[in-house]
Each structure stands twice: as C-alpha cells, then as structure tokens.
C-alpha positions in Angstrom: 0.0 0.0 0.0 1.4 3.4 -1.0 1.4 6.2 1.6 -0.6 9.3 0.7 1.0 12.7 0.3 -0.1 13.8 3.8 1.6 10.8 5.5 4.7 11.2 3.3 4.7 14.9 4.1 4.4 14.4 7.8 7.2 11.9 7.8 9.5 14.3 5.8 8.4 17.3 7.9 9.3 15.4 11.1 12.6 14.2 9.7 13.5 17.8 8.7 12.1 19.9 11.4 12.1 17.5 14.3 9.2 16.0 16.3 9.1 18.7 18.9 8.6 21.5 16.3 5.9 19.5 14.4 4.1 18.5 17.6 3.9 22.1 18.6 2.6 23.1 15.2 0.0 20.3 15.3 -1.1 21.1 18.8 -1.6 24.8 17.8 -3.8 24.0 14.9 -7.4 25.4 14.9 -10.3 25.4 12.5 -8.7 28.5 11.0 -5.5 26.9 9.8 -6.2 23.2 9.6 -6.7 23.3 5.8 -3.5 25.4 5.4 -1.5 23.0 7.5 -2.7 20.1 5.4 -1.8 22.0 2.2 1.8 22.7 3.3 2.2 19.2 4.7 1.0 17.6 1.4 2.5 20.2 -1.1 5.7 21.5 0.5 6.7 18.4 2.5 4.9 15.6 0.7 5.8 16.7 -2.8 8.6 19.2 -2.9 10.7 18.2 0.1 9.9 14.4 -0.5 11.3 14.5 -4.0 14.6 12.8 -4.5 15.5 15.1 -7.4 17.9 17.0 -5.1 19.4 16.1 -1.8 18.1 17.6 1.5 21.3 19.6 1.9 20.8 21.4 -1.4 17.1 21.8 -0.8 17.8 23.4 2.5 20.2 25.9 1.0 17.7 26.8 -1.8 15.0 27.3 0.8 17.1 29.6 2.9 18.2 31.6 -0.1 14.7 32.0 -1.4 13.3 32.9 2.1 16.0 35.6 2.4 15.7 36.9 -1.2 11.9 37.3 -0.8 12.2 38.8 2.7 10.3 35.9 4.4 12.6 36.3 7.4 10.3 34.7 10.0 10.9 31.3 8.5 14.7 31.5 8.5 15.3 30.4 12.1 13.2 27.3 11.6 15.1 26.4 8.5 18.5 27.2 10.1 17.5 24.7 12.8 16.6 22.2 10.1 20.2 22.3 8.8 21.2 20.1 11.7 19.1 17.4 10.0 19.5 18.2 6.3 23.3 18.3 6.3 23.7 21.9 5.2 26.7 23.3 7.1 27.2 26.9 8.4 29.5 27.4 5.4 26.7 26.3 3.0 24.3 28.8 4.6 26.9 31.6 4.4 27.4 30.7 0.7 23.7 30.7 0.0 23.3 34.1 1.6 26.3 35.5 -0.4 24.3 34.6 -3.5 21.3 36.4 -2.0 23.4 39.5 -1.5 24.5 39.6 -5.1 21.3 38.6 -6.8 18.6 39.9 -4.5 20.1 42.6 -2.3 22.6 43.2 0.5 20.1 44.3 3.1 18.1 41.0 2.8 21.3 38.9 3.0 22.5 41.0 5.9 19.3 40.4 7.8 19.3 36.7 7.0 22.9 36.4 8.3 21.9 38.2 11.5 19.1 35.7 12.0 21.4 32.8 11.2 24.0 34.0 13.8 21.3 34.3 16.5 19.8 30.9 15.7 23.2 29.1 15.6 24.0 30.7 18.9 20.7 29.5 20.4 21.4 26.0 19.0 24.9 25.9 20.5 23.6 27.1 23.9 20.9 24.4 23.8 23.4 21.8 23.0 25.7 23.0 25.8 22.8 22.9 28.3 21.8 19.4 27.2 25.4 18.2 27.8 25.4 19.5 31.4 
C-alpha cells in the first residue's frame, strides 16, 4: 500500500524539522489553519521536500536563499535549525546568503545572516545545556 501525500509529508516534515517542532505546530492547529497545515504538509513536505530530485542539503540551501531573497525572514530560524538534520553546514548557509546579497540585495542577505547568527548561537547554547 502506498502512503498518501499527507503521510509522506508528515514523515519528511518530522525528519527535517524534528518531532518537537511538528508536535507544537500540530497542537496549535485550529479550524482557521487546519486546511492550510494540510496544504503545506502535502504540497511542501509531501511533494517538494519528499522529491529525490535533489538532496536535502541542497534543498535546505535553496529554501534559505529563497526565504532571504523574498524577505520571508520569520521562516529563516526554523530552516536554520533544520540544517542540523539536512546536512547543510554553516558554510553552506553563508554561501547561500552570499548569493542572495549579489542577486537579491545586500540588506536582505545581511538580515538573514543576523538571524542565522542568532539561531546558531541558540542552538549551541541548547546543545551545551543538554550536555550538562
């Protein structure tokens, strides 16, 4: 039996963003955003992110570059956190944002780098706290 796009999407979403993030999003769903959450789970996660056309590392870099280029900054920390699971390194992210600077604008790349620095610092602090 073949999994449907929602189930595939939920699996990829959890693998990329982590169970804690997805559980929080699922717990916060209401009648206002249930259809939207299904749409992104099926479309973004169950189709685009589930494709084996490019590796998760490259998909992560593309996503971060597009978010920065389009000024969708609120999504950047979530996708920086996802790099721990996708394999995109800090250097990969820096390179992606360098492209944003040249092709979409220095202010957007600058803000994206600021968010990346903050998020990486938070991740490192969380890792240190977990180790104590």
